C-alpha positions as CSV (number, residue, x, y, z in Angstrom):
1,M,89.7,120.5,138.4
2,R,92.1,122.2,136.0
3,K,93.9,125.2,137.5
4,T,96.2,127.6,135.8
5,A,98.8,127.0,138.5
6,L,98.8,123.3,137.8
7,F,99.4,123.8,134.1
8,L,102.3,126.2,134.7
9,S,103.9,123.8,137.1
10,L,104.0,121.1,134.5
11,C,106.6,123.0,132.5
12,V,108.9,123.0,135.5
13,F,109.2,119.2,135.8
14,I,108.7,118.1,132.2
15,S,112.5,117.7,131.8
16,A,112.5,115.5,134.9
17,I,109.8,113.3,133.5
18,A,112.1,111.9,130.8
19,G,114.5,110.6,133.4
20,C,112.0,109.1,135.7
21,G,112.2,105.3,136.1
22,A,109.3,103.2,134.9
23,Q,107.2,101.6,137.6
24,K,105.5,98.5,136.5
25,Q,101.8,98.5,137.3
26,E,99.7,95.3,137.1
27,T,96.8,95.3,134.6
28,P,93.7,93.8,136.1
29,E,92.7,90.4,134.8
30,T,89.0,90.6,135.6
31,V,86.5,93.1,134.2
32,T,84.9,95.5,136.8
33,E,81.2,96.0,136.6
34,V,80.3,99.5,135.4
35,V,78.9,101.7,138.1
36,E,75.4,102.6,136.9
37,E,75.5,106.1,138.2
38,T,78.4,108.5,138.5
39,V,79.1,110.3,141.7
40,E,78.8,114.0,141.1
41,S,80.0,117.0,143.0
42,G,80.1,120.5,141.7
43,D,82.3,120.8,138.6
44,T,83.5,117.2,138.8
45,K,82.1,113.6,138.9
46,T,83.6,110.3,139.8
47,I,83.5,107.3,137.5
48,T,84.9,103.8,137.7
49,D,87.1,103.0,134.7
50,M,88.0,99.5,133.5
51,R,90.9,99.1,135.9
52,G,88.3,99.2,138.6
53,K,89.7,102.6,139.6
54,E,87.6,105.5,140.7
55,V,88.6,108.6,138.7
56,E,87.5,112.1,139.4
57,I,87.0,113.9,136.1
58,P,85.4,117.1,134.9
59,Q,81.6,117.1,134.9
60,D,81.7,118.0,131.2
61,P,85.2,117.3,129.7
62,E,86.1,119.9,127.1
63,R,89.7,119.0,126.2
64,V,90.4,115.3,126.0
65,A,93.7,113.7,124.9
66,I,93.4,110.2,123.6
67,L,95.8,107.3,123.2
68,D,94.0,105.0,120.8
69,K,94.1,102.8,117.7
70,G,90.6,103.5,116.6
71,F,88.1,102.4,119.3
72,L,88.0,105.8,121.0
73,V,87.6,107.8,117.8
74,Q,84.9,105.5,116.5
75,T,83.0,105.5,119.8
76,M,83.3,109.2,120.3
77,R,82.1,109.8,116.8
78,A,79.1,107.6,117.5
79,L,78.5,109.5,120.7
80,G,78.9,112.9,118.9
81,V,81.8,114.2,121.0
82,T,84.9,114.1,118.7
83,D,85.0,117.9,119.0
84,R,86.3,117.4,122.5
85,I,89.6,115.7,121.3
86,C,92.6,118.1,121.8
87,A,95.5,115.7,121.2
88,T,96.0,112.2,119.9
89,G,98.4,109.4,119.8
90,G,98.3,106.0,118.1
91,L,96.3,106.6,114.9
92,I,99.0,108.8,113.4
93,T,102.7,108.9,114.2
94,E,103.7,112.1,112.5
95,A,102.3,115.0,110.6
96,G,101.8,114.4,106.9
97,D,99.6,112.2,104.8
98,P,99.2,108.8,106.5
99,E,97.5,105.8,105.1
100,E,93.8,106.4,104.7
101,R,91.9,104.6,107.5
102,D,88.3,104.7,108.7
103,S,89.0,106.5,111.9
104,L,90.7,109.4,110.0
105,Y,87.8,109.6,107.6
106,L,85.3,109.8,110.6
107,F,87.4,112.5,112.2
108,P,89.7,114.2,109.7
109,E,90.4,117.1,112.1
110,I,92.7,114.7,113.9
111,M,95.4,115.5,111.4
112,E,95.6,119.1,112.8
113,L,96.0,118.0,116.5
114,P,99.2,117.6,118.6
115,I,100.6,114.1,118.3
116,I,101.5,112.6,121.7
117,G,102.9,109.2,120.8
118,Y,101.7,105.7,121.8
119,P,102.8,103.0,124.3
120,T,104.1,100.7,121.5
121,D,107.0,103.2,121.2
122,A,106.9,106.2,123.6
123,V,104.5,108.8,124.9
124,D,105.5,112.5,124.4
125,F,104.6,113.9,127.8
126,E,105.8,117.4,127.0
127,T,103.4,117.6,124.0
128,L,100.7,116.1,126.1
129,A,101.1,118.7,128.8
130,G,101.3,121.5,126.2
131,A,97.9,120.4,124.8
132,N,96.4,121.4,128.3
133,P,93.9,118.6,128.5
134,D,91.4,118.3,131.3
135,L,91.2,114.5,130.8
136,V,93.2,111.7,129.2
137,I,91.7,108.5,127.9
138,L,93.8,105.4,127.2
139,R,92.4,102.5,125.1
140,N,94.3,99.5,126.4
141,S,94.8,96.3,124.4
142,E,96.5,92.9,124.4
143,Y,99.5,94.5,122.7
144,I,100.3,97.2,125.2
145,K,98.8,96.0,128.5
146,D,101.9,94.3,129.8
147,S,104.3,96.9,128.4
148,E,106.6,98.9,130.7
149,I,105.9,101.8,128.4
150,T,102.2,101.6,129.2
151,A,102.8,101.3,133.0
152,D,105.2,104.2,132.9
153,A,102.8,106.3,130.9
154,I,99.9,105.6,133.3
155,S,102.2,106.5,136.3
156,K,103.5,109.8,134.7
157,I,100.1,111.0,133.5
158,E,98.4,110.5,136.8
159,E,101.3,111.2,139.3
160,D,103.7,113.6,137.5
161,L,101.3,115.5,135.3
162,G,98.4,115.2,137.8
163,L,95.9,114.6,135.0
164,P,92.8,112.4,135.4
165,L,93.2,109.3,133.3
166,V,90.4,106.9,132.3
167,V,91.5,103.5,131.0
168,I,89.3,101.6,128.6
169,N,90.3,97.9,128.2
170,G,89.7,95.9,125.1
171,P,88.7,92.3,125.4
172,G,92.2,91.1,124.7
173,C,93.3,92.6,128.0
174,Y,91.6,89.7,129.9
175,E,92.4,86.1,130.3
176,E,88.9,85.3,129.0
177,P,87.9,87.8,126.4
178,S,84.2,88.5,126.1
179,L,82.0,90.9,124.1
180,E,80.6,92.2,127.4
181,Q,84.0,93.9,127.9
182,Q,83.6,95.6,124.5
183,Y,80.2,96.9,125.4
184,E,81.5,98.0,128.8
185,G,84.0,100.3,127.2
186,I,81.2,102.0,125.3
187,R,79.2,102.4,128.4
188,V,82.1,103.9,130.4
189,L,82.7,106.5,127.6
190,G,79.0,107.3,127.7
191,Q,79.4,108.1,131.4
192,V,82.5,110.2,130.8
193,F,80.7,112.4,128.3
194,G,77.2,112.4,129.9
195,K,75.9,110.4,126.9
196,E,74.6,107.3,128.7
197,E,71.4,107.1,126.7
198,R,73.2,107.2,123.3
199,A,75.8,104.6,124.6
200,Q,72.9,102.3,125.5
201,E,71.4,102.8,122.0
202,I,74.8,101.9,120.4
203,T,75.3,98.7,122.5
204,A,71.7,97.6,122.0
205,Y,72.1,98.0,118.2
206,M,75.3,96.0,118.2
207,Q,73.8,93.3,120.4
208,E,70.9,93.0,118.0
209,Q,73.3,92.3,115.0
210,V,75.4,89.8,117.0
211,A,72.2,88.0,118.1
212,M,71.1,87.7,114.5
213,V,74.4,86.0,113.6
214,Q,74.3,83.8,116.6
215,E,70.7,82.7,116.1
216,R,71.2,81.8,112.4
217,T,74.3,79.6,113.1
218,A,73.6,78.1,116.5
219,E,72.0,74.9,115.3
220,I,74.5,74.0,112.5
221,P,75.7,70.4,113.2
222,E,79.4,69.8,113.5
223,E,79.5,67.7,110.3
224,D,78.3,70.7,108.3
225,R,80.8,73.1,109.7
226,P,83.6,73.8,107.2
227,S,87.2,74.4,108.3
228,V,88.0,78.1,108.3
229,M,91.4,79.9,108.3
230,Y,91.9,83.5,109.4
231,I,95.0,84.6,107.6
232,G,97.0,87.8,107.1
233,L,99.0,87.4,103.9
234,R,102.7,88.4,103.9
235,N,105.1,89.3,101.2
236,D,108.3,87.8,102.7
237,D,109.4,84.2,103.5
238,G,106.4,83.5,105.6
239,V,103.3,83.3,103.3
240,G,100.8,84.3,106.1
241,V,100.1,84.9,109.7
242,V,97.3,82.6,110.8
243,W,95.1,83.6,113.7
244,G,94.2,80.7,116.0
245,D,91.0,79.7,117.8
246,N,89.4,82.7,119.7
247,F,92.5,84.8,119.2
248,G,93.1,88.1,117.4
249,D,90.9,88.6,114.4
250,A,89.3,85.2,115.1
251,K,88.0,86.2,118.6
252,F,84.4,85.2,119.3
253,A,84.0,83.4,116.0
254,G,83.3,80.0,117.5
255,E,81.1,81.3,120.3
256,Y,78.9,83.6,118.2
257,A,79.2,82.3,114.6
258,N,79.8,78.6,115.2
259,I,83.1,78.8,113.2
260,R,85.4,75.8,113.2
261,N,88.9,77.3,113.1
262,V,91.3,75.1,111.2
263,Y,94.2,76.3,113.5
264,E,93.1,75.2,117.0
265,E,95.8,76.9,119.0
266,P,94.9,80.1,120.9
267,S,97.7,82.1,119.3
268,R,99.0,83.3,115.9
269,S,101.6,81.6,113.8
270,T,103.5,82.5,110.7
271,M,103.0,79.7,108.2
272,S,104.6,78.6,104.9
273,A,102.6,77.6,101.8
274,E,103.3,73.9,102.7
275,Q,101.8,74.3,106.2
276,I,98.7,76.0,104.8
277,L,98.3,73.3,102.2
278,T,98.5,70.7,104.9
279,L,95.8,72.3,106.9
280,D,93.8,72.8,103.7
281,P,91.0,75.1,104.9
282,E,87.7,75.0,103.1
283,V,87.2,78.7,103.8
284,M,89.8,81.5,104.0
285,I,89.2,84.9,105.5
286,L,91.9,87.5,104.8
287,C,92.6,89.7,107.8
288,T,93.6,93.2,108.5
289,N,97.3,92.4,108.8
290,S,97.3,91.3,105.1
291,V,99.6,93.1,102.7
292,R,96.4,93.8,100.7
293,P,93.2,92.2,102.2
294,N,91.5,91.7,98.8
295,P,90.1,88.2,98.2
296,D,91.2,88.3,94.5
297,I,94.8,88.6,95.4
298,L,95.3,84.8,95.8
299,N,94.3,84.3,92.2
300,T,96.0,87.3,90.6
301,D,99.3,87.8,92.5
302,P,102.1,85.4,91.5
303,A,103.5,85.6,95.0
304,Y,100.7,83.4,96.2
305,E,100.6,80.9,93.4
306,N,101.6,78.1,95.8
307,L,98.3,78.6,97.6
308,R,96.1,77.9,94.6
309,G,95.9,74.3,95.5
310,V,94.2,75.1,98.8
311,S,90.5,74.0,98.8
312,A,89.3,77.4,99.7
313,V,91.1,79.0,96.8
314,K,90.1,76.3,94.3
315,N,86.5,76.6,95.2
316,G,86.3,80.4,95.4
317,R,85.6,80.5,99.1
318,V,88.0,83.3,100.0
319,T,86.7,86.5,101.7
320,S,88.1,89.3,103.7
321,I,87.4,91.5,106.8
322,G,89.4,94.3,105.2
323,L,90.9,96.8,107.6
324,L,88.4,96.3,110.5
325,T,90.9,95.6,113.3
326,W,94.3,96.7,114.5
327,W,96.1,93.4,114.7
328,G,93.2,91.7,116.3
329,D,92.1,94.6,118.5
330,F,88.4,94.9,117.9
331,R,86.8,98.3,117.6
332,L,83.1,99.0,116.8
333,E,83.1,96.8,113.7
334,F,83.0,93.5,115.5
335,P,79.4,92.7,114.4
336,T,80.6,93.2,110.8
337,I,83.5,90.8,111.4
338,L,81.2,88.1,112.8
339,L,78.7,88.6,109.9
340,I,81.4,88.3,107.2
341,A,82.7,85.1,108.9
342,A,79.3,83.6,109.3
343,K,78.2,84.2,105.7
344,S,81.6,83.0,104.4
345,A,81.1,79.7,106.2
346,Y,77.4,79.3,105.9
347,P,76.2,81.3,102.8
348,E,72.8,79.4,102.8
349,Q,71.9,80.8,106.2
350,F,72.4,84.4,105.0
351,Q,71.1,84.3,101.4
352,D,68.7,87.2,102.3
353,I,71.5,89.5,103.5
354,E,73.9,91.3,101.2
355,V,76.6,92.2,103.7
356,G,77.8,95.1,101.6
357,K,74.3,96.8,101.8
358,W,73.9,95.8,105.5
359,L,77.3,97.5,106.2
360,N,76.2,100.8,104.8
361,E,73.1,100.7,107.0
362,Y,75.2,99.8,110.0
363,H,77.5,102.8,109.4
364,R,74.6,105.1,108.9
365,E,73.0,104.0,112.2
366,L,76.3,104.0,114.1
367,Y,78.0,107.2,112.9
368,Q,75.0,109.2,111.6
369,V,76.5,109.5,108.1
370,T,74.9,109.8,104.7
371,E,74.6,106.8,102.2
372,E,77.4,108.3,100.2
373,E,79.6,108.7,103.2
374,A,78.8,105.1,104.4
375,Q,79.8,103.8,101.0
376,R,83.1,105.7,101.1
377,L,83.8,104.4,104.6
378,K,83.3,100.9,103.3
379,E,85.8,101.5,100.5
380,I,88.4,102.9,102.9
381,Q,87.9,99.7,105.0
382,Q,88.7,97.8,101.8
383,L,85.3,96.0,102.0
384,D,83.9,97.1,98.6
385,W,84.8,93.7,97.2
386,M,81.4,92.7,98.7
387,D,79.6,95.0,96.3
388,S,81.2,93.5,93.2
389,R,80.4,90.0,94.4
390,G,77.0,90.6,95.8
391,F,78.2,89.2,99.0
């Protein structure tokens, strides 16, 4: 698929790419069923990505450029193929020492790779071409799916650079998000890298954890369901960004953990202390977009003194999902998010599970890391608060 002549020709028209007009492309609103078997021919194979588009890719991709906020790196680490990544955009924006995050811990070599930008700002097509990939993978999300930058990037990668592009949609790309869309992304990547069996193992393991949460909370009557607020704390005039029902970090909470979200709108809203006090949640879950997602912050930081009258704070029912999402875009940690939410709301149903210990085992199974590495990963995710609390 990759020919020297093609790569040389890229340099001729890179300067023209910057001036090309963006052509808006529609993002599909329904998930396409994964083709169970790829179509193979010689050195290439054809798979169906999550746009429903058939894409001819190398039989065994060796140089893969990724546009990603964590899902691709986590999944490729779980599949054992991070060594294929030759360029990256999204996780880091410039060379240097970025904030420590779980994906960078799982694949530290990413810091040495060419940085190709991301559709929230711009994609660097010249650097992408110079990395000489034989495949590009884009992880799409609710934050970039309707962007002109995304449509322009898809068009230029496929048409101008002539590179095969596989698009993996997150659940937020669809009108009705579902966990099946999350599992499908894993299965498609399994097909891309010839790791179908491992992809099936990963999805089956995740489904087992989600089923455990669902089974333990399914029969809880409505009168026993506390009101729960998912909130990202701020340090400006708005005290917090609150995630509404089945939206952002609160996705799937009602369906799989029987959570009663105190903010019933399917959106997010910046709220003042007065608004939060009016809603008066019985449980608060600090989210990834918090200035510091540590449950103790509400009792120790004077900036949040006005929230100490909230029932959740008074009764010590504040927890956190740490740094497990990118503004509500779920990665491979969604079973962890659901379990934290479920135990926060219904501790009696999960007395036998210390989520901090469970999480280490989850990381060991998923990423094939040691106990020490699993613990460090938890610390980077800012979830070691669970250890001190025995949560």
